[in-house]
C-alpha positions as CSV (number, residue, x, y, z in Angstrom):
1,M,112.7,74.9,95.6
2,N,111.1,77.8,94.8
3,A,108.5,76.9,97.2
4,D,111.0,76.6,99.7
5,F,112.3,80.2,98.8
6,S,109.0,81.5,99.4
7,E,108.8,80.1,103.0
8,R,112.4,81.6,103.6
9,R,111.2,85.3,102.5
10,V,108.2,85.1,105.0
11,K,110.5,83.9,107.6
12,M,113.1,86.5,106.8
13,V,110.0,89.5,106.9
14,D,108.3,87.6,110.0
15,G,112.1,87.4,112.2
16,Q,114.1,90.0,111.2
17,V,111.9,92.6,109.5
18,R,108.5,92.8,111.4
19,T,110.5,92.4,114.4
20,T,112.8,95.7,114.1
21,D,110.1,98.2,114.1
22,V,109.1,97.9,109.9
23,T,105.3,98.5,109.5
24,S,105.3,100.0,106.0
25,A,102.9,97.5,104.1
26,P,104.1,98.5,100.7
27,L,107.7,97.9,101.7
28,I,106.7,94.3,103.5
29,E,104.4,93.2,100.4
30,A,108.0,94.0,97.8
31,M,109.8,92.1,100.7
32,L,108.0,89.2,100.2
33,S,107.7,88.7,96.4
34,I,111.2,89.9,95.5
35,P,112.9,87.0,95.0
36,R,116.7,87.5,96.9
37,E,118.1,84.5,95.7
38,A,118.1,85.8,92.6
39,F,120.7,88.7,93.3
40,V,123.3,86.5,94.6
41,G,125.8,83.8,93.2
42,A,124.5,80.7,92.2
43,G,126.7,79.0,95.2
44,Q,125.2,81.7,97.3
45,Q,121.6,81.0,97.4
46,D,121.2,79.3,99.8
47,L,122.5,82.2,101.9
48,A,120.3,84.4,100.4
49,Y,117.6,84.9,103.6
50,I,120.6,84.9,106.5
51,D,120.4,88.0,108.7
52,E,124.1,89.0,107.4
53,D,125.7,90.9,104.9
54,I,126.4,88.8,101.7
55,R,129.7,89.2,99.8
56,I,129.1,89.8,96.2
57,A,131.8,91.1,94.9
58,D,135.9,91.3,95.7
59,G,136.2,95.2,94.9
60,A,137.4,96.2,90.7
61,N,140.5,98.5,90.3
62,G,141.2,98.1,93.8
63,G,137.6,99.3,95.1
64,G,136.4,97.5,98.6
65,A,134.4,94.3,98.4
66,R,130.5,94.9,97.9
67,Y,127.8,93.0,99.8
68,L,124.0,92.5,99.7
69,M,122.9,94.5,102.7
70,E,121.5,92.4,105.4
71,P,117.3,92.6,105.6
72,S,116.9,94.4,108.2
73,P,119.0,97.3,108.2
74,L,117.8,97.8,104.3
75,A,114.4,97.4,105.3
76,K,114.7,100.5,108.5
77,L,116.4,102.6,106.0
78,L,114.0,102.2,103.2
79,Q,110.7,102.8,105.6
80,L,112.8,105.4,106.7
81,A,112.8,107.4,103.5
82,E,108.8,107.5,103.3
83,I,109.0,106.8,99.8
84,D,105.8,107.9,97.8
85,A,104.6,106.0,94.5
86,G,105.1,109.3,93.0
87,D,108.7,109.9,93.5
88,S,112.1,109.3,91.6
89,V,114.9,107.7,93.1
90,L,118.4,107.7,92.8
91,D,120.1,104.1,94.3
92,V,123.5,105.1,95.3
93,G,125.7,101.3,94.8
94,C,122.6,99.4,93.7
95,G,124.9,96.3,93.4
96,S,123.4,93.3,91.9
97,G,120.1,95.2,91.8
98,Y,118.4,94.3,95.1
99,S,117.5,97.6,96.9
100,A,116.4,98.9,93.4
101,A,114.3,96.2,92.7
102,L,112.5,96.9,95.8
103,L,112.4,100.3,95.6
104,S,111.1,99.5,91.9
105,R,107.7,98.7,94.2
106,L,107.8,101.4,96.0
107,A,108.9,104.5,93.6
108,R,107.2,105.8,89.8
109,S,111.3,105.6,88.7
110,V,114.4,104.5,89.9
111,V,117.9,105.1,88.4
112,A,119.8,102.1,89.8
113,L,123.6,103.7,89.8
114,E,126.9,101.2,90.3
115,S,130.3,101.4,89.8
116,D,131.6,98.1,88.8
117,P,130.3,97.2,85.4
118,A,129.9,93.3,85.9
119,L,127.5,94.1,89.0
120,A,125.8,96.6,86.9
121,E,125.3,93.9,84.3
122,A,124.1,91.5,86.5
123,A,121.8,94.0,88.0
124,K,120.3,95.1,84.6
125,S,120.2,91.7,83.3
126,T,117.8,90.0,86.9
127,L,115.7,93.5,87.0
128,A,114.9,93.0,83.3
129,S,113.9,89.3,84.1
130,L,111.6,90.0,87.1
131,G,109.8,92.8,85.0
132,C,111.6,96.1,86.4
133,Q,110.7,98.1,83.7
134,N,110.9,101.5,85.8
135,V,114.5,100.9,86.8
136,T,117.3,102.3,84.9
137,V,120.8,101.0,86.0
138,V,123.4,103.7,85.0
139,T,127.3,103.3,85.4
140,G,129.6,105.9,86.9
141,P,131.0,107.5,90.5
142,L,129.3,106.4,92.7
143,P,130.1,109.9,94.7
144,Q,129.1,111.8,91.7
145,G,125.6,110.3,91.4
146,H,124.0,110.5,88.7
147,A,122.8,114.9,87.7
148,A,121.4,114.0,84.2
149,N,118.1,112.2,85.6
150,G,117.8,114.5,89.1
151,P,116.5,116.2,91.3
152,Y,115.2,113.3,92.9
153,N,112.9,112.9,95.2
154,V,114.7,110.2,97.2
155,I,118.4,109.4,97.2
156,F,119.8,106.2,99.2
157,I,123.3,105.2,99.2
158,G,123.4,101.6,100.1
159,G,126.3,101.1,102.1
160,S,127.7,103.5,105.0
161,A,129.8,106.2,104.0
162,E,132.6,108.5,106.5
163,E,130.5,111.7,104.4
164,V,128.0,112.3,102.4
165,P,129.4,114.4,99.2
166,P,127.5,117.6,98.2
167,A,126.9,116.4,94.4
168,L,124.2,114.0,96.0
169,L,122.9,116.7,98.2
170,D,122.3,118.7,95.5
171,Q,120.9,116.2,93.2
172,L,117.8,116.3,96.1
173,A,114.7,118.0,94.9
174,E,112.9,120.6,97.0
175,E,111.3,118.3,100.2
176,G,113.7,115.4,98.7
177,R,115.2,112.8,101.2
178,L,118.4,111.2,101.8
179,V,118.9,108.1,103.5
180,V,122.6,106.9,104.8
181,V,124.7,105.3,107.3
182,E,127.3,107.5,108.5
183,G,130.3,105.9,110.2
184,Q,131.1,102.0,109.9
185,G,131.1,99.2,112.6
186,N,129.2,99.9,115.9
187,S,129.3,103.5,115.5
188,G,127.4,103.4,112.5
189,V,124.2,105.8,113.1
190,A,121.5,105.5,110.2
191,R,120.5,109.6,109.2
192,L,117.8,111.1,107.2
193,F,118.5,114.9,105.1
194,F,115.8,116.7,104.1
195,K,115.8,119.5,101.5
196,A,113.4,122.4,102.5
197,G,113.9,125.9,100.8
198,G,116.7,124.8,98.9
199,V,118.7,124.2,102.2
200,V,119.5,120.4,103.8
201,T,119.4,119.5,107.0
202,G,119.5,116.0,108.5
203,R,118.6,113.9,111.4
204,R,120.0,111.2,113.5
205,A,117.3,108.0,113.4
206,F,119.0,105.2,114.6
207,N,122.0,103.1,115.1
208,A,123.5,101.0,112.1
209,A,126.1,98.7,111.2
210,I,126.4,98.1,107.9
211,K,129.3,97.4,105.5
212,P,131.0,100.7,104.0
213,L,130.6,102.1,100.3
214,P,133.8,102.2,98.1
215,G,134.1,106.0,97.5
216,F,132.8,107.8,100.2
217,E,136.1,108.3,102.8
218,R,136.2,111.5,104.4
219,A,138.9,113.6,102.3
220,H,142.1,114.1,104.9
221,A,143.3,117.1,105.2
222,F,147.4,117.9,105.1
223,E,148.6,118.4,108.3
224,F,152.0,119.3,109.1
């Protein structure tokens, strides 16, 4: 079975990742080596390498369902961040920990932030079993980030957001990058935010349709 999953990883990278202009050698190597099947439920392992989002939690305390992001947009977003081996990264909404595992192979250190305690515990256990010693899993509200370990060279938001909270932008280091998909469904757009001289600016990168991350809805102003 392990050999079968290894073959599926190669097919995922060749058929879903390389074909969407992902050329980063360290990222491709990480995706070839990290067992994606370890980050889904036991009954979902046969689905681990499909080119779709995989539901990993139904949502706690009224929050929305959570998903393991489809490989292609995940890879494109991580490549967009241009992660360096010396970078510190905040992974917002790490879910079961797959994105944090990939980031652990690309960066110096990773803080994996998760609001769902059950997902956080699962991520911590799986990451430890894979030897991802440079990842620290923390639990807390996702829009608030984790300032205690900041500032960060890279912030990755693991789902679409209607808007990026100022608290996260404040946790960017100088020359730091934040990647996120703004908007939902076919209207989603991947954006790269960059901090220079203390000022954060953003640019559009590519269209991307991914599942929303609970807690990042736009606050609606009161109207008469």
